[in-house]
Structures are given as structure tokens and as C-alpha cells.
N, C-alpha and C positions, 0 to 999 in steps of 0.2 A: 223551427218550432218547438219543438217536440222538448228540445233540450232549457227553450225558455220557459217553458212549463213549468217541465221538471225543478229547475231553476227558484224558478217563483214558489211551488208547493213547497221546494226545503227553505227558501225563506221565511214563508210562513209557518212552517213548524219548528222552526228553531225560534223564531219571536213569540209564541204561544208557547213553548219549554220558560222560554226566558220571563214570559209571563209567569207560569204557573209555578216558579220557584219565590221572583218577587213577593207573592203574594201568599207563599208560606213559611215567610221572612216575617213581611210586615204585620200580617195577623196576629204573631203571640198572641194567642190565644187562653188565657192559664187554663179555663177548663179541658182544653184538648191536651194539656202540657203534666201529665203528671210531676206531683212533689213529693218526697219523705213530710211527713209529718209527724208534729208531736203527736201523742194521745194525752187525751186531755187529760191523762194522771202523773203522765210525765211530763207536763206545762205545768200544771198541779204544785209538783214534787220543784219543782227547778224554782219558780217564781216564790214559793211560800221559804225557800232556806234564805234566800235573798230579799224579795219582797213581802212588804204583807198588808193585806186590800190596800193591794194597786198604792203605795204609796213606799217614798223608799226609805222604810225601816228594814234593820237588818235583824231576823230571827235569831236570840240568844239564845234557841238550844241546843246549837250546837255551837261549841269550843273556835277562836280562827286563828289561824295559825298556832303560833304557839302555846298559847292564852291558856290558863289551865283551868282558869276560875272564870265562866261569863261575865260573871258583875264585876270584874277587875277591867281597868281600862288596856284595851292592847296599844302596846311599844308601838311607837312611830316607825314605819317601815319604807327602807330608805328602797323608794321607785324610779329615780335618777338612772338616766343608761339610754343605750341604743339597742334597737330591738329588732331583726326579719324576720319578713312573712315566709316559714319555712312549711306548713301543712294549709291547707283551705278545704275546709267540709261544705260540704250544703250553702256555698254564698252565693252562685247563678239564682237558687230556690227562693235563697231569701231577698234578694234582690229583685225579683219578679212578682213575692208578693207585696212586697213594698210599692210596689206597680214602675218599675224602671222598663226601661224599650231596651228594644232586644241588643243594638249595638253599644248601648252604654254598659250593658252588664255584659257585653262580651269584652270592652276594654277593660271594665273594672276586674270581671274573672282574670282575663289573662296577664293583670299587671304586678310586674316585684311592689314590693313595698319595704318600707322600713318607718318604726317610732324613733325619735328622739323626744323623750319625755327631760323638763330643767323641772329647777323649783325654785324660786324668787320669795321669799318669807314665807306667807300662807300661800300665795298661787300654786300653780302647779300649769307647766304648758307642753302637751302630744302636741308636736307636729309632727305627721303624716307625711313621707317625701313617698313616692311612687310615678313609673310610668304614666300611670294615668291620670295626676295632676298635683296636685301640692294642697295643701290644708294643715290647721292651726287650730288649735282650741287654748284658752288659756280662763284657767277657773279655780274659785275658793271652793272648798269643801261644804257642798251643802247650799251653796248660793245659788239662783237659778241666772245662766247665761243665754244670748241668744245663738244660734250656730245654725249652719245652712245647709241643709242634709243631701242626700244624694235625688231624693226626688224633687228637688225645686222650692221645697220649703226652708223654708225659715222656721223655725223650733224653738220652743222653749224646753231649756235641756239643767238636769241636774244632775253634780253625780257627788254621792255621799263617796267618803269614803270609810270602809270600815276593817282594819286586821290589812290583810294583803290584798284587801280587793276592793275597788273603781265599782259602786252601781251607776247607772246611771240610766235616767228616763228621760227619753225625749217627746216632748208633748207638741201637738200641732193642730191644724183640721185636716188629718188623714187620721192612719191609725200609730195609737202611740206603740213607742220601739224601746225595746231594755234592754241594754249592754251591761254586762257581765263581763269585767277584765279582772284575773284573777294573777297577781302573783308570785312568782318564784324566783327563789337565785338565780334558776336556769332560764326561766321563761314566760309571756303572760301568755294566759291564754283566755279568748276572746268570745266569749256568746253572747250573740246577737238575738233578738227576737221581736219577729213581728206576726201578731195574731199565733196560731199554733204552729209557724215554724221557724226554727231556729238553724241558723249556724253558728260549727266553731274552729278557728284559725287561732296557729301558735303561733307566735311570735318568741326566737329564742334571742336570748340576751347576747352581744356581740362584740358592748363594749358598757 
């Protein structure tokens, strides 16, 4: 009898512990999950460099690429190629701020990822291939298009090409997202911003 009671007590204890772990996982309370944030000054400087008055207009206060005179047009930059994700900083915090659930974030942050960029006339296609899932967008400079975002929203997206940068803004029912892709011969630096949280991911050019 004592042995039976002990087994019952052990089973109840195990169930309670399991429930506690599940509650901690599914609670996903952002207020109890401190995350590095940009200061107001950092956010302002970052957006002012690439976005003016919350529109996709690039500041001409600093030359882009090798252009010495901001008033002169920047020569076409060769964006085409294959790029592999080699580093990711603050991506989970960015997804949390966007409202992505725990298990989706877990899969997204653990996934390997590659960019494939092609050009057809004046249109670019950015295909993302990852173990999390594949996606593709085709766009023209400064022409709005519909895009399915990770948070489940279909947003109105615009990408403006300025020198060696793609400056993207996603607008929908939720928070606006800015994505700044800065190209160099060796890599792409992808800065994604929602509210005051920013993530930086580096894609190395492999082909």
C-alpha cells in the first residue's frame, strides 16, 4: 500500500513539474523577457541615415559607396549572387518584438539560410532558402508590392535602391518594419528594425 501511494505521489509530482515547464514555455511574456534595445539616439541616427520623415528617402548628407558627390547619380551596383548566413545578432529579440510565438522563433533562429538574388530587366528577385522555409519576393525600385510576413500579416512593402543599399519598409496592421540591406563585394549586412529593437544578420557572398 505504501509503495502504491509513493508511486502515485511521484506521478503527481512529475505531472506538476511538466505543467510548470509548459506554462513557462507558452507564457512567452515579453515584459518578463528583457531584451537589448536601441536607445532613442541610436534608433534616430540609424533611421535618419536611411529614412527621413518615416518615408523611404535616403539622406544625401553622406555619400554612398564610391560616389564622392551626393548630387551625382550612383552607378548601378551588382547585387546579383548567392549569399550564406554566417552570423546573427538579436534576431530572437526582433522576432519577439514582432509578436512571433516561441516555437516559430526557435525554428527561425536555428535555421540555416541562403539568399539567391537575380535580376530580370528592372526587376529583382530575392529568394530565401532555409531549413525553416523558403520564400521569394520580386520587386522594382520604389514600387510597392504585397509581402507575407513572419507574423502572419500580408503587408505593403516597398524597397528603394540607393547606391549599395536596399532600404525596405513593411506597413500593415501591426508595427512598421524597416529592413536595411547594405551590400559589399564580400557580404550583405541586414539590419531589421521593429519599434526600438534591431537585429543584425550577415550574409557572406559565396557565388
